[in-house]
N, CA, C and O of each residue as an XYZ file, in Angstrom:
840
protein
N      44.775     28.244     -3.973
C      44.178     27.061     -4.607
C      43.714     27.424     -6.022
O      43.132     28.487     -6.240
N      43.981     26.522     -6.982
C      43.563     26.770     -8.357
C      42.046     26.666     -8.472
O      41.364     26.111     -7.611
N      41.542     27.234     -9.592
C      40.094     27.168     -9.818
C      39.626     25.721     -9.920
O      38.571     25.358     -9.398
N      40.434     24.893    -10.606
C      40.074     23.482    -10.746
C      40.051     22.784     -9.395
O      39.175     21.965     -9.117
N      41.037     23.125     -8.552
C      41.087     22.520     -7.229
C      39.903     22.924     -6.393
O      39.364     22.125     -5.627
N      39.491     24.192     -6.544
C      38.341     24.682     -5.784
C      37.070     23.946     -6.198
O      36.251     23.578     -5.356
N      36.916     23.737     -7.509
C      35.731     23.033     -8.012
C      35.693     21.603     -7.490
O      34.652     21.123     -7.042
N      36.850     20.918     -7.553
C      36.925     19.533     -7.069
C      36.584     19.475     -5.591
O      35.864     18.584     -5.140
N      37.114     20.443     -4.838
C      36.834     20.465     -3.407
C      35.357     20.645     -3.125
O      34.806     19.996     -2.237
N      34.716     21.521     -3.874
C      33.278     21.759     -3.680
C      32.469     20.507     -4.001
O      31.509     20.184     -3.301
N      32.866     19.793     -5.080
C      32.171     18.565     -5.459
C      32.284     17.518     -4.363
O      31.308     16.839     -4.044
N      33.481     17.387     -3.783
C      33.699     16.417     -2.706
C      32.817     16.738     -1.509
O      32.189     15.852     -0.928
N      32.778     18.025     -1.144
C      31.956     18.432     -0.006
C      30.485     18.160     -0.284
O      29.767     17.670      0.587
N      30.023     18.485     -1.526
C      28.633     18.262     -1.888
C      28.279     16.789     -1.834
O      27.211     16.424     -1.341
N      29.162     15.939     -2.335
C      28.912     14.501     -2.301
C      28.839     13.999     -0.873
O      28.038     13.123     -0.546
N      29.684     14.567     -0.029
C      29.649     14.178      1.368
C      28.340     14.542      2.028
O      27.789     13.764      2.806
N      27.835     15.744      1.713
C      26.566     16.176      2.285
C      25.422     15.306      1.782
O      24.519     14.952      2.540
N      25.468     14.961      0.482
C      24.425     14.095     -0.072
C      24.461     12.728      0.585
O      23.413     12.156      0.883
N      25.640     12.206      0.811
C      25.770     10.913      1.472
C      25.224     10.960      2.877
O      24.581     10.016      3.336
N      25.484     12.077      3.573
C      24.982     12.237      4.924
C      23.465     12.253      4.938
O      22.832     11.652      5.807
N      22.877     12.962      3.945
C      21.427     13.020      3.873
C      20.830     11.643      3.659
O      19.807     11.307      4.256
N      21.469     10.833      2.800
C      20.965      9.483      2.558
C      21.051      8.649      3.812
O      20.151      7.862      4.107
N      22.152      8.822      4.566
C      22.301      8.071      5.802
C      21.222      8.462      6.805
O      20.714      7.623      7.549
N      20.886      9.730      6.813
C      19.883     10.205      7.759
C      18.495      9.718      7.364
O      17.649      9.484      8.227
N      18.250      9.558      6.027
C      16.933      9.133      5.579
C      16.661      7.686      5.959
O      15.534      7.343      6.314
N      17.685      6.828      5.890
C      17.506      5.409      6.175
C      16.920      5.143      7.546
O      15.876      4.498      7.643
N      17.562      5.622      8.628
C      17.036      5.378      9.963
C      15.633      5.933     10.158
O      14.844      5.361     10.911
N      15.306      7.050      9.487
C      13.975      7.637      9.645
C      12.906      6.681      9.121
O      11.835      6.550      9.713
N      13.211      6.011      7.997
C      12.266      5.055      7.431
C      12.203      3.806      8.307
O      11.115      3.316      8.610
N      13.362      3.290      8.716
C      13.413      2.084      9.533
C      12.719      2.278     10.877
O      12.099      1.354     11.402
N      12.825      3.471     11.423
C      12.254      3.748     12.736
C      10.751      3.503     12.742
O      10.203      3.044     13.744
N      10.086      3.802     11.643
C       8.648      3.585     11.561
C       8.273      2.124     11.781
O       7.181      1.829     12.267
N       9.180      1.203     11.423
C       8.843     -0.207     11.473
C       9.667     -0.994     12.491
O       9.689     -2.224     12.454
N      10.334     -0.299     13.387
C      11.005     -0.972     14.487
C       9.955     -1.641     15.358
O       9.053     -0.979     15.872
N      10.069     -2.939     15.523
C       9.075     -3.672     16.305
C       7.851     -4.081     15.504
O       6.878     -4.571     16.078
N       7.879     -3.891     14.184
C       6.740     -4.281     13.350
C       6.626     -5.802     13.265
O       7.604     -6.522     13.468
N       5.426     -6.277     12.963
C       5.184     -7.712     12.823
C       4.688     -8.015     11.415
O       4.105     -7.156     10.754
N       4.926     -9.249     10.961
C       4.427     -9.691      9.666
C       3.003    -10.201      9.825
O       2.739    -11.090     10.635
N       2.093     -9.636      9.050
C       0.708    -10.091      9.100
C       0.472    -11.282      8.177
O      -0.499    -12.020      8.346
N       1.351    -11.466      7.210
C       1.296    -12.630      6.323
C       2.567    -13.435      6.542
O       3.672    -12.923      6.361
N       2.411    -14.705      6.936
C       3.569    -15.514      7.337
C       4.295    -16.177      6.178
O       5.326    -16.816      6.389
N       3.778    -16.040      4.947
C       4.441    -16.621      3.786
C       4.228    -18.114      3.634
O       4.806    -18.733      2.740
N       3.392    -18.714      4.509
C       3.179    -20.163      4.473
C       1.723    -20.543      4.223
O       1.425    -21.427      3.421
N       0.825    -19.856      4.927
C      -0.589    -20.180      4.816
C      -1.417    -18.959      5.190
O      -0.878    -17.862      5.339
N      -2.725    -19.145      5.343
C      -3.627    -18.038      5.634
C      -3.982    -17.945      7.118
O      -5.056    -17.460      7.475
N      -3.096    -18.402      7.962
C      -3.309    -18.265      9.402
C      -3.444    -16.788      9.765
O      -2.634    -15.960      9.347
N      -4.473    -16.468     10.546
C      -4.700    -15.081     10.937
C      -5.527    -14.294      9.936
O      -5.703    -13.084     10.077
N      -6.041    -14.997      8.910
C      -6.833    -14.340      7.869
C      -8.158    -15.065      7.680
O      -8.276    -16.250      7.992
N      -9.160    -14.341      7.163
C     -10.459    -14.933      6.864
C     -10.962    -14.369      5.546
O     -10.693    -13.217      5.205
N     -11.691    -15.189      4.814
C     -12.175    -14.778      3.496
C     -13.625    -14.289      3.569
O     -14.380    -14.643      4.475
N     -13.982    -13.468      2.587
C     -15.356    -13.007      2.404
C     -15.607    -12.934      0.904
O     -14.822    -12.321      0.180
N     -16.687    -13.546      0.422
C     -16.943    -13.564     -1.010
C     -16.372    -14.796     -1.671
O     -16.008    -15.765     -1.003
N     -16.294    -14.753     -3.002
C     -15.936    -15.937     -3.780
C     -14.574    -15.843     -4.470
O     -14.225    -16.727     -5.251
N     -13.812    -14.807     -4.202
C     -12.480    -14.718     -4.808
C     -11.602    -15.863     -4.304
O     -11.877    -16.463     -3.264
N     -10.546    -16.153     -5.058
C      -9.638    -17.247     -4.707
C      -8.360    -16.679     -4.099
O      -7.749    -15.763     -4.649
N      -7.966    -17.241     -2.950
C      -6.749    -16.808     -2.258
C      -5.894    -18.025     -1.977
O      -6.346    -18.966     -1.324
N      -4.671    -18.017     -2.461
C      -3.754    -19.141     -2.262
C      -2.370    -18.610     -1.885
O      -2.059    -17.439     -2.101
N      -1.562    -19.482     -1.328
C      -0.173    -19.155     -1.028
C       0.712    -20.041     -1.887
O       0.631    -21.267     -1.819
N       1.565    -19.408     -2.704
C       2.473    -20.130     -3.588
C       3.850    -19.501     -3.524
O       3.992    -18.287     -3.677
N       4.860    -20.317     -3.299
C       6.248    -19.852     -3.266
C       6.427    -18.684     -2.289
O       7.187    -17.753     -2.554
N       5.725    -18.748     -1.171
C       5.855    -17.723     -0.148
C       5.085    -16.453     -0.428
O       5.192    -15.487      0.327
N       4.301    -16.435     -1.514
C       3.529    -15.255     -1.902
C       2.035    -15.515     -1.714
O       1.553    -16.630     -1.915
N       1.315    -14.466     -1.326
C      -0.135    -14.518     -1.247
C      -0.701    -14.047     -2.580
O      -0.366    -12.958     -3.048
N      -1.562    -14.865     -3.198
C      -2.086    -14.566     -4.524
C      -3.606    -14.531     -4.485
O      -4.248    -15.450     -3.975
N      -4.176    -13.455     -5.032
C      -5.619    -13.320     -5.098
C      -6.097    -13.150     -6.533
O      -5.524    -12.369     -7.293
N      -7.150    -13.882     -6.909
C      -7.760    -13.782     -8.235
C      -9.277    -13.866     -8.081
O      -9.783    -14.233     -7.021
N      -9.997    -13.522     -9.154
C     -11.452    -13.642     -9.130
C     -11.871    -15.111     -9.023
O     -11.132    -16.027     -9.384
N     -13.104    -15.293     -8.504
C     -13.676    -16.624     -8.449
C     -14.393    -16.963     -9.748
O     -14.209    -16.297    -10.767
N     -15.210    -18.004     -9.699
C     -15.963    -18.419    -10.876
C     -16.884    -17.293    -11.340
O     -17.462    -16.565    -10.533
N     -17.002    -17.172    -12.663
C     -17.860    -16.143    -13.263
C     -17.486    -14.739    -12.804
O     -18.351    -13.893    -12.575
N     -16.179    -14.507    -12.673
C     -15.637    -13.187    -12.311
C     -16.134    -12.701    -10.949
O     -16.335    -11.505    -10.735
N     -16.327    -13.649    -10.041
C     -16.840    -13.308     -8.712
C     -15.801    -12.549     -7.891
O     -14.605    -12.825     -7.987
N     -16.264    -11.589     -7.082
C     -15.361    -10.799     -6.240
C     -15.159    -11.445     -4.878
O     -15.755    -12.475     -4.564
N     -14.317    -10.823     -4.087
C     -14.128    -11.279     -2.713
C     -13.044    -10.483     -2.024
O     -12.313     -9.709     -2.642
N     -12.964    -10.700     -0.716
C     -11.980     -9.990      0.098
C     -11.295    -10.973      1.036
O     -11.804    -12.059      1.312
N     -10.137    -10.568      1.513
C      -9.399    -11.330      2.511
C      -9.049    -10.371      3.633
O      -8.444     -9.326      3.395
N      -9.434    -10.727      4.883
C      -9.251     -9.825      6.013
C      -8.452    -10.473      7.140
O      -8.473    -11.691      7.322
N      -7.755     -9.636      7.883
C      -7.137    -10.114      9.116
C      -8.248    -10.461     10.106
O      -9.318     -9.853     10.086
N      -7.991    -11.430     10.963
C      -8.960    -11.743     12.014
C      -8.885    -10.726     13.145
O      -9.833    -10.582     13.917
N      -7.763    -10.022     13.246
C      -7.573     -9.006     14.271
C      -7.959     -7.629     13.734
O      -7.928     -7.392     12.527
N      -8.321     -6.734     14.638
C      -8.616     -5.348     14.274
C      -7.519     -4.441     14.804
O      -6.852     -4.760     15.788
N      -7.343     -3.311     14.144
C      -6.273     -2.378     14.495
C      -6.803     -0.953     14.436
O      -7.705     -0.642     13.657
N      -6.233     -0.101     15.265
C      -6.660      1.293     15.330
C      -5.594      2.203     14.740
O      -5.671      2.569     13.567
N      -4.602      2.571     15.540
C      -3.512      3.431     15.078
C      -2.319      2.561     14.717
O      -1.916      1.705     15.505
N      -1.748      2.768     13.534
C      -0.678      1.892     13.061
C       0.043      2.525     11.882
O      -0.404      3.518     11.308
N       1.162      1.922     11.543
C       1.822      2.173     10.270
C       2.026      0.807      9.616
O       2.493     -0.131     10.263
N       1.677      0.696      8.336
C       1.743     -0.584      7.628
C       2.516     -0.436      6.333
O       2.520      0.629      5.714
N       3.169     -1.516      5.928
C       3.950     -1.521      4.693
C       3.580     -2.747      3.872
O       3.661     -3.875      4.358
N       3.179     -2.527      2.635
C       2.778     -3.596      1.722
C       3.705     -3.629      0.519
O       3.931     -2.604     -0.126
N       4.246     -4.814      0.214
C       5.029     -5.028     -1.006
C       4.195     -5.937     -1.908
O       3.815     -7.037     -1.508
N       3.910     -5.470     -3.133
C       2.984     -6.203     -3.998
C       3.309     -5.957     -5.474
O       4.064     -5.050     -5.824
N       2.717     -6.789     -6.318
C       2.652     -6.533     -7.754
C       1.314     -7.057     -8.258
O       0.665     -7.867     -7.595
N       0.902     -6.585     -9.445
C      -0.392     -7.014     -9.980
C      -0.278     -7.313    -11.464
O       0.676     -6.920    -12.136
N      -1.284     -8.020    -11.949
C      -1.453     -8.217    -13.376
C      -2.693     -7.433    -13.789
O      -3.758     -7.578    -13.189
N      -2.546     -6.601    -14.820
C      -3.609     -5.694    -15.253
C      -4.480     -6.324    -16.330
O      -4.038     -7.232    -17.034
N      -5.727     -5.844    -16.464
C      -6.388     -4.769    -15.714
C      -6.695     -5.212    -14.291
O      -6.944     -6.391    -14.036
N      -6.675     -4.263    -13.376
C      -6.787     -4.606    -11.959
C      -7.579     -3.535    -11.212
O      -7.456     -2.342    -11.486
N      -8.382     -3.987    -10.276
C      -9.050     -3.092     -9.337
C      -9.000     -3.788     -7.982
O      -9.800     -4.678     -7.692
N      -8.043     -3.364     -7.162
C      -7.810     -3.998     -5.873
C      -7.394     -2.914     -4.883
O      -7.586     -1.724     -5.134
N      -6.834     -3.328     -3.777
C      -6.378     -2.348     -2.814
C      -6.184     -2.947     -1.438
O      -6.588     -4.079     -1.171
N      -5.562     -2.174     -0.573
C      -5.330     -2.555      0.816
C      -6.392     -1.893      1.685
O      -6.358     -0.683      1.913
N      -7.339     -2.703      2.170
C      -8.310     -2.196      3.129
C      -7.620     -1.911      4.463
O      -6.689     -2.619      4.848
N      -8.074     -0.882      5.160
C      -7.645     -0.688      6.546
C      -8.749      0.005      7.328
O      -9.573      0.734      6.776
N      -8.738     -0.248      8.631
C      -9.835      0.183      9.508
C     -11.188     -0.249      8.943
O     -12.176      0.481      9.012
N     -11.198     -1.463      8.383
C     -12.402     -1.999      7.747
C     -13.356     -2.541      8.804
O     -12.991     -3.422      9.583
N     -14.585     -2.013      8.830
C     -15.638     -2.521      9.696
C     -16.785     -3.123      8.894
O     -17.426     -4.077      9.336
N     -17.042     -2.562      7.712
C     -18.093     -3.047      6.829
C     -17.843     -2.447      5.446
O     -17.010     -1.551      5.308
N     -18.555     -2.930      4.413
C     -18.373     -2.335      3.081
C     -18.691     -0.841      3.045
O     -18.261     -0.137      2.132
N     -19.438     -0.359      4.029
C     -19.779      1.059      4.077
C     -18.884      1.861      5.023
O     -18.944      3.090      5.044
N     -18.060      1.168      5.800
C     -17.258      1.853      6.814
C     -15.834      1.308      6.781
O     -15.524      0.310      7.432
N     -14.978      1.973      6.016
C     -13.611      1.481      5.816
C     -12.813      2.521      5.041
O     -13.351      3.521      4.565
N     -11.515      2.257      4.931
C     -10.635      2.999      4.027
C      -9.907      1.991      3.155
O      -9.773      0.820      3.512
N      -9.437      2.466      2.000
C      -8.638      1.599      1.138
C      -7.565      2.406      0.426
O      -7.845      3.444     -0.174
N      -6.337      1.917      0.501
C      -5.266      2.426     -0.353
C      -5.400      1.667     -1.669
O      -5.050      0.490     -1.758
N      -5.907      2.348     -2.683
C      -6.293      1.686     -3.926
C      -5.100      1.180     -4.724
O      -4.003      1.738     -4.689
N      -5.369      0.088     -5.450
C      -4.458     -0.424     -6.479
C      -5.299     -0.503     -7.742
O      -6.022     -1.477     -7.954
N      -5.205      0.517     -8.575
C      -6.094      0.621     -9.728
C      -5.576      1.649    -10.728
O      -4.584      2.337    -10.490
N      -6.280      1.728    -11.851
C      -6.110      2.798    -12.835
C      -7.506      3.300    -13.151
O      -8.264      2.636    -13.859
N      -7.845      4.462    -12.633
C      -9.205      5.004    -12.730
C      -9.234      6.107    -13.779
O      -8.307      6.913    -13.871
N     -10.297      6.139    -14.563
C     -10.346      7.071    -15.694
C     -11.038      8.385    -15.375
O     -10.619      9.431    -15.871
N     -12.080      8.362    -14.566
C     -12.858      9.586    -14.331
C     -13.293      9.679    -12.868
O     -14.303      9.084    -12.492
N     -12.556     10.407    -12.043
C     -11.380     11.213    -12.386
C     -10.138     10.334    -12.549
O     -10.082      9.222    -12.024
N      -9.164     10.833    -13.267
C      -7.947     10.068    -13.516
C      -7.112      9.955    -12.254
O      -6.707     10.966    -11.680
N      -6.854      8.734    -11.821
C      -5.988      8.522    -10.651
C      -5.442      7.102    -10.682
O      -5.927      6.243    -11.419
N      -4.415      6.879     -9.860
C      -3.648      5.638     -9.922
C      -3.402      5.088     -8.517
O      -3.836      5.666     -7.520
N      -2.700      3.966     -8.464
C      -2.455      3.276     -7.203
C      -1.881      4.223     -6.146
O      -1.060      5.094     -6.435
N      -2.346      4.019     -4.915
C      -1.982      4.899     -3.813
C      -3.097      5.862     -3.464
O      -3.085      6.481     -2.400
N      -4.065      5.986     -4.367
C      -5.237      6.825     -4.119
C      -5.983      6.327     -2.877
O      -6.134      5.120     -2.682
N      -6.444      7.249     -2.047
C      -7.126      6.901     -0.802
C      -8.632      6.961     -1.003
O      -9.195      8.006     -1.330
N      -9.274      5.803     -0.799
C     -10.714      5.658     -1.039
C     -11.456      5.475      0.279
O     -10.949      4.852      1.211
N     -12.661      6.028      0.342
C     -13.545      5.852      1.488
C     -14.965      5.648      0.970
O     -15.479      6.521      0.270
N     -15.626      4.519      1.287
C     -16.992      4.288      0.819
C     -17.912      5.452      1.187
O     -17.898      5.939      2.318
N     -18.701      5.884      0.221
C     -19.621      6.977      0.433
C     -19.018      8.351      0.195
O     -19.740      9.334      0.030
N     -17.693      8.416      0.179
C     -17.002      9.690     -0.050
C     -16.113      9.635     -1.276
O     -15.529     10.642     -1.675
N     -16.010      8.441     -1.881
C     -15.137      8.186     -3.022
C     -13.677      8.442     -2.655
O     -13.170      7.796     -1.738
N     -12.987      9.348     -3.325
C     -11.558      9.521     -3.111
C     -11.284     10.689     -2.165
O     -11.664     11.829     -2.435
N     -10.623     10.385     -1.061
C     -10.218     11.433     -0.118
C      -8.947     12.119     -0.593
O      -8.721     13.290     -0.289
N      -8.124     11.404     -1.331
C      -6.902     11.948     -1.920
C      -6.552     11.079     -3.119
O      -6.758      9.865     -3.088
N      -6.022     11.693     -4.180
C      -5.750     10.954     -5.411
C      -4.279     11.041     -5.799
O      -3.652     12.097     -5.711
N      -3.747      9.897     -6.232
C      -2.451      9.896     -6.900
C      -2.712     10.122     -8.383
O      -3.230      9.240     -9.067
N      -2.356     11.294     -8.874
C      -2.600     11.635    -10.272
C      -1.371     11.428    -11.152
O      -1.389     11.764    -12.336
N      -0.303     10.874    -10.575
C       0.959     10.696    -11.302
C       1.220      9.209    -11.535
O       1.679      8.505    -10.636
N       0.927      8.740    -12.738
C       1.088      7.316    -13.036
C       2.545      6.879    -13.057
O       2.828      5.685    -12.958
N       3.475      7.823    -13.184
C       4.896      7.458    -13.224
C       5.405      6.997    -11.862
O       6.500      6.442    -11.777
N       4.640      7.213    -10.799
C       5.059      6.762     -9.468
C       4.865      5.262     -9.293
O       5.399      4.668     -8.356
N       4.105      4.653    -10.191
C       3.744      3.244    -10.071
C       4.576      2.393    -11.033
O       4.709      2.723    -12.211
N       5.130      1.301    -10.519
C       5.817      0.317    -11.354
C       4.753     -0.646    -11.868
O       4.369     -1.592    -11.181
N       4.290     -0.392    -13.072
C       3.135     -1.117    -13.583
C       3.416     -2.606    -13.775
O       2.503     -3.420    -13.640
N       4.628     -2.971    -14.079
C       4.955     -4.359    -14.387
C       5.691     -5.082    -13.261
O       5.893     -6.294    -13.339
N       6.096     -4.361    -12.216
C       6.906     -4.999    -11.189
C       6.397     -4.747     -9.777
O       5.214     -4.490     -9.553
N       7.330     -4.829     -8.832
C       6.987     -4.703     -7.417
C       6.801     -3.241     -7.024
O       7.482     -2.348     -7.528
N       5.866     -3.026     -6.115
C       5.567     -1.696     -5.586
C       5.464     -1.771     -4.065
O       5.248     -2.838     -3.491
N       5.624     -0.618     -3.433
C       5.496     -0.526     -1.978
C       4.471      0.548     -1.628
O       4.592      1.700     -2.046
N       3.466      0.156     -0.860
C       2.500      1.100     -0.309
C       2.710      1.167      1.196
O       2.786      0.142      1.873
N       2.802      2.373      1.700
C       2.903      2.600      3.138
C       1.686      3.389      3.584
O       1.329      4.394      2.969
N       1.046      2.931      4.660
C      -0.119      3.601      5.224
C       0.167      3.927      6.687
O       0.637      3.083      7.449
N      -0.128      5.164      7.057
C      -0.032      5.560      8.464
C      -1.394      6.117      8.878
O      -1.896      7.066      8.275
N      -1.982      5.520      9.907
C      -3.278      5.957     10.427
C      -3.119      6.229     11.915
O      -2.845      5.321     12.700
N      -3.291      7.472     12.288
C      -3.130      7.870     13.682
C      -4.227      8.871     14.028
O      -4.197     10.012     13.567
N      -5.194      8.446     14.839
C      -6.356      9.277     15.083
C      -7.112      9.478     13.778
O      -7.386      8.517     13.060
N      -7.450     10.727     13.474
C      -8.134     11.008     12.205
C      -7.161     11.393     11.092
O      -7.575     11.823     10.016
N      -5.858     11.235     11.362
C      -4.830     11.609     10.395
C      -4.437     10.386      9.572
O      -3.933      9.401     10.112
N      -4.671     10.455      8.264
C      -4.406      9.340      7.361
C      -3.391      9.762      6.307
O      -3.541     10.799      5.661
N      -2.344      8.932      6.140
C      -1.297      9.226      5.166
C      -0.992      7.977      4.355
O      -1.005      6.861      4.873
N      -0.714      8.190      3.060
C      -0.376      7.085      2.162
C       0.816      7.484      1.309
O       0.906      8.614      0.829
N       1.743      6.523      1.125
C       2.887      6.701      0.225
C       2.876      5.571     -0.790
O       2.502      4.445     -0.464
N       3.289      5.865     -2.032
C       3.492      4.831     -3.043
C       4.934      4.934     -3.509
O       5.354      5.962     -4.040
N       5.681      3.869     -3.308
C       7.089      3.823     -3.700
C       7.878      5.034     -3.189
O       8.690      5.621     -3.905
N       7.611      5.383     -1.933
C       8.360      6.445     -1.273
C       7.828      7.846     -1.493
O       8.362      8.798     -0.925
N       6.788      7.999     -2.305
C       6.222      9.313     -2.600
C       4.874      9.466     -1.888
O       3.976      8.646     -2.085
N       4.730     10.479     -1.087
C       3.479     10.681     -0.377
C       2.389     11.153     -1.338
O       2.579     12.107     -2.093
N       1.246     10.469     -1.298
C       0.143     10.791     -2.198
C      -1.144     11.100     -1.449
O      -2.136     11.483     -2.069
N      -1.150     10.944     -0.133
C      -2.326     11.277      0.668
C      -1.882     11.764      2.038
O      -1.001     11.183      2.671
N      -2.512     12.843      2.476
C      -2.263     13.405      3.805
C      -3.530     14.158      4.196
O      -3.655     15.357      3.944
N      -4.473     13.438      4.818
C      -5.792     14.001      5.076
C      -6.235     13.707      6.507
O      -5.634     12.897      7.212
N      -7.297     14.384      6.908
C      -7.954     14.121      8.186
C      -9.389     13.692      7.896
O     -10.121     14.383      7.187
N      -9.788     12.533      8.457
C     -11.128     12.020      8.255
C     -11.472     11.090      9.412
O     -10.613     10.348      9.889
N     -12.720     11.126      9.865
C     -13.106     10.320     11.018
C     -14.204      9.312     10.695
O     -15.023      8.994     11.557
N     -14.227      8.808      9.467
C     -15.264      7.845      9.072
C     -15.194      6.554      9.888
O     -16.226      5.972     10.220
N     -13.990      6.110     10.209
C     -13.809      4.917     11.026
C     -12.471      5.015     11.754
O     -11.477      5.465     11.184
N     -12.455      4.591     13.019
C     -11.233      4.747     13.820
C     -10.530      3.433     14.102
O      -9.460      3.431     14.712
N     -11.107      2.301     13.671
C     -10.469      1.004     13.878
C     -11.124     -0.019     12.968
O     -12.215      0.205     12.444
N     -10.447     -1.146     12.785
C     -10.995     -2.201     11.953
C      -9.912     -3.128     11.434
O      -8.767     -3.080     11.883
N     -10.283     -3.962     10.493
C      -9.372     -4.969      9.947
C      -8.572     -4.427      8.772
O      -8.945     -3.425      8.162
N      -7.474     -5.096      8.463
C      -6.750     -4.875      7.225
C      -7.121     -5.992      6.259
O      -7.515     -7.079      6.683
N      -6.999     -5.730      4.985
C      -7.341     -6.768      4.036
C      -7.077     -6.372      2.595
O      -6.568     -5.289      2.307
N      -7.435     -7.277      1.701
C      -7.244     -7.074      0.270
C      -8.554     -7.309     -0.461
O      -9.376     -8.123     -0.041
N      -8.739     -6.592     -1.557
C      -9.962     -6.689     -2.343
C      -9.677     -7.258     -3.730
O      -8.661     -6.950     -4.354
N     -10.596     -8.088     -4.187
C     -10.644     -8.513     -5.587
C     -11.981     -8.034     -6.135
O     -13.034     -8.479     -5.680
N     -11.945     -7.128     -7.112
C     -13.175     -6.527     -7.642
C     -13.856     -7.467     -8.622
O     -13.205     -8.291     -9.265
N     -15.169     -7.336     -8.727
C     -15.943     -8.153     -9.656
C     -15.862     -7.589    -11.070
O     -15.358     -6.487    -11.288
N     -16.370     -8.369    -12.031
C     -16.518     -7.894    -13.401
C     -15.567     -8.538    -14.377
O     -14.393     -8.738    -14.065
N     -16.073     -8.873    -15.587
C     -15.220     -9.524    -16.575
C     -14.125     -8.603    -17.089
O     -13.115     -9.081    -17.607
N     -14.306     -7.260    -16.954
C     -13.256     -6.348    -17.393
C     -12.006     -6.468    -16.536
O     -10.929     -6.018    -16.928
N     -12.156     -7.087    -15.348
C     -11.002     -7.307    -14.474
C     -10.638     -8.790    -14.373
O      -9.880     -9.199    -13.494
N     -11.196     -9.587    -15.294
C     -11.012    -11.032    -15.232
C      -9.572    -11.505    -15.148
O      -9.285    -12.427    -14.384
N      -8.650    -10.909    -15.908
C      -7.258    -11.397    -15.845
C      -6.504    -10.962    -14.591
O      -5.362    -11.375    -14.385
N      -7.135    -10.125    -13.742
C      -6.389     -9.501    -12.653
C      -5.851    -10.525    -11.667
O      -6.435    -11.584    -11.436
N      -4.720    -10.160    -11.105
C      -4.089    -10.964    -10.061
C      -3.285    -10.022     -9.178
O      -2.538     -9.183     -9.681
N      -3.436    -10.157     -7.869
C      -2.597     -9.425     -6.944
C      -1.700    -10.417     -6.229
O      -2.154    -11.447     -5.729
N      -0.422    -10.089     -6.189
C       0.578    -10.936     -5.545
C       1.206    -10.141     -4.412
O       1.820     -9.099     -4.639
N       1.048    -10.640     -3.191
C       1.559     -9.955     -2.000
C       2.816    -10.658     -1.513
O       2.798    -11.843     -1.179
N       3.897     -9.911     -1.480
C       5.170    -10.454     -0.993
C       5.312    -10.269      0.503
O       5.844    -11.136      1.196
N       4.829     -9.119      1.007
C       5.018     -8.838      2.427
C       4.002     -7.792      2.895
O       3.692     -6.843      2.175
N       3.494     -7.984      4.109
C       2.648     -6.996      4.769
C       3.115     -6.896      6.213
O       2.977     -7.836      6.995
N       3.672     -5.739      6.548
C       4.191     -5.488      7.898
C       3.318     -4.439      8.583
O       2.781     -3.546      7.927
N       3.182     -4.549      9.898
C       2.385     -3.587     10.646
C       3.004     -3.331     12.019
O       3.443     -4.249     12.711
N       3.022     -2.064     12.380
C       3.444     -1.658     13.722
C       2.330     -0.819     14.322
O       1.926      0.192     13.748
N       1.834     -1.243     15.482
C       0.799     -0.486     16.164
C       1.413      0.731     16.857
O       2.503      0.655     17.423
N       0.699      1.844     16.803
C       1.173      3.089     17.388
C       0.486      3.365     18.728
O       0.765      4.379     19.368
């Protein structure tokens, strides 16, 4: 076989192996959400309850959250509580923004949040794992992982005291913490005029109980 033929053959084999790896990755991701349910039905706020003065509406199949009058904050929570699960959120925001996906929420002092923010001190970005009273359990320090102007995907896996978070397919949190073992899922709208223009748009929230 000529040298050129050998090179071509190696490239073909390498491409085949890469294709195989991609095929193997797909089912692994899908398996996490086999049997998952939609927590947001795309029509109304059935199964959800509000807290605070933020505004929550459904438009064109999307859930939209903004501040209330005078930059008032608020939250939106599931009426059901969950313990061990894997969840997938598809969202986009308008900046400046301070929001996030609450999970295992029992009270403002007892909860976790996969943050949607840009924090200056310490510097961290969306996907950062927050816990009231402990601040950040894990930080996403790479702003390039976030699509600032478009759609993003956050995945949360909570199993026992093991908490994991991914942003757009990149794992940014893998910790053990026992602050809370069950609670509601939800979204936050932070107070303050510095976040006045903020808007969070939720396209999909899926959850599979473990």
